[in-house]
C-alpha positions in Angstrom: 13.3 89.8 -89.3 11.6 88.9 -86.0 9.2 86.5 -87.7 12.2 84.9 -89.6 14.0 84.5 -86.2 11.0 82.9 -84.6 10.5 80.5 -87.5 14.2 79.6 -87.5 14.1 79.0 -83.7 11.1 76.7 -84.0 12.6 74.7 -86.9 15.9 74.3 -85.0 14.1 73.3 -81.8 12.1 70.7 -83.7 15.2 69.4 -85.5 17.1 69.2 -82.2 14.2 67.4 -80.5 13.9 64.9 -83.3 17.7 64.3 -83.4 17.8 63.9 -79.6 14.8 61.6 -79.5 16.4 59.3 -82.2 19.5 59.1 -80.0 17.7 58.5 -76.7 15.5 55.8 -78.4 18.8 54.1 -79.6 17.7 54.0 -83.2 19.8 51.5 -85.1 21.1 54.2 -87.6 22.3 56.3 -84.7 24.0 53.4 -83.0 25.7 52.5 -86.3 27.1 56.0 -86.8 28.4 56.2 -83.2 29.9 52.7 -83.4 31.6 53.7 -86.7 33.1 56.7 -84.9 34.3 54.5 -82.1 31.8 55.7 -79.5 29.4 53.8 -77.4 25.8 54.1 -76.4 26.5 56.2 -73.3 27.9 59.0 -75.6 24.8 58.5 -77.8 22.5 58.9 -74.9 24.3 61.9 -73.4 24.2 63.7 -76.7 20.5 62.9 -77.2 19.7 64.3 -73.7 21.7 67.5 -74.5 19.8 67.9 -77.8 16.4 67.4 -76.1 17.3 69.7 -73.3 18.3 72.5 -75.7 15.1 72.1 -77.7 13.0 72.4 -74.6 15.0 75.4 -73.2 14.3 77.6 -76.2 10.6 77.5 -75.4 10.6 79.9 -72.4 12.1 83.3 -73.5 14.2 83.6 -70.4 16.2 80.5 -71.3 16.1 80.8 -75.1 19.7 82.0 -75.5 21.0 79.1 -73.3 18.8 76.7 -75.2 20.2 77.9 -78.5 23.8 77.5 -77.2 22.9 73.9 -76.2 21.4 73.2 -79.6 24.6 74.6 -81.2 26.8 72.4 -79.0 24.7 69.3 -79.7 24.8 69.8 -83.4 28.5 70.6 -83.4 29.1 67.3 -81.5 26.9 65.4 -84.0 28.8 66.9 -86.9 32.1 65.9 -85.3 30.8 62.3 -84.9 29.9 62.3 -88.6 33.3 63.6 -89.6 34.9 60.9 -87.4 33.1 58.3 -89.6 34.8 59.8 -92.7 31.7 61.2 -94.2 33.0 64.7 -95.0 30.2 65.8 -97.3 27.4 65.0 -94.8 29.6 66.4 -92.1 29.8 69.8 -93.9 26.1 69.8 -94.5 25.4 69.0 -90.9 27.2 72.2 -89.9 24.4 74.3 -91.2 22.1 73.9 -88.1 24.8 74.8 -85.5 25.9 77.8 -87.6 22.3 79.0 -87.6 21.7 78.3 -83.9 25.0 79.9 -83.0 24.1 83.0 -85.0 20.7 83.2 -83.3 22.2 82.7 -79.8 25.0 85.3 -80.5 22.5 87.9 -81.7 19.9 87.2 -79.1 18.9 90.0 -76.8 17.6 87.7 -74.0 19.7 86.0 -71.5 19.1 84.1 -68.3 18.1 86.6 -65.6 
């Protein structure tokens, strides 16, 4: 189970880093989704920074739980933006990463000391 958790954490961190980088780099697809949801580039940048911060915080064990909660929050916010565009199917699928990250954070034994 410990190996499964580590692999899942690595995959979620990479996914969060990639999603955050796409937002910070103001990729056209991200801009289109946020504009369709009625949000501007400042919301896009803020969410991107949150996702990158979460992905970096899971690396040191002492901040892993906090990083997982940030990843969870970032993916939930991304899912809400997707739902706001009317894309329910993709919105539901996009809830899988925050559910996994939230489960990992909730069952984590490490906290900030």
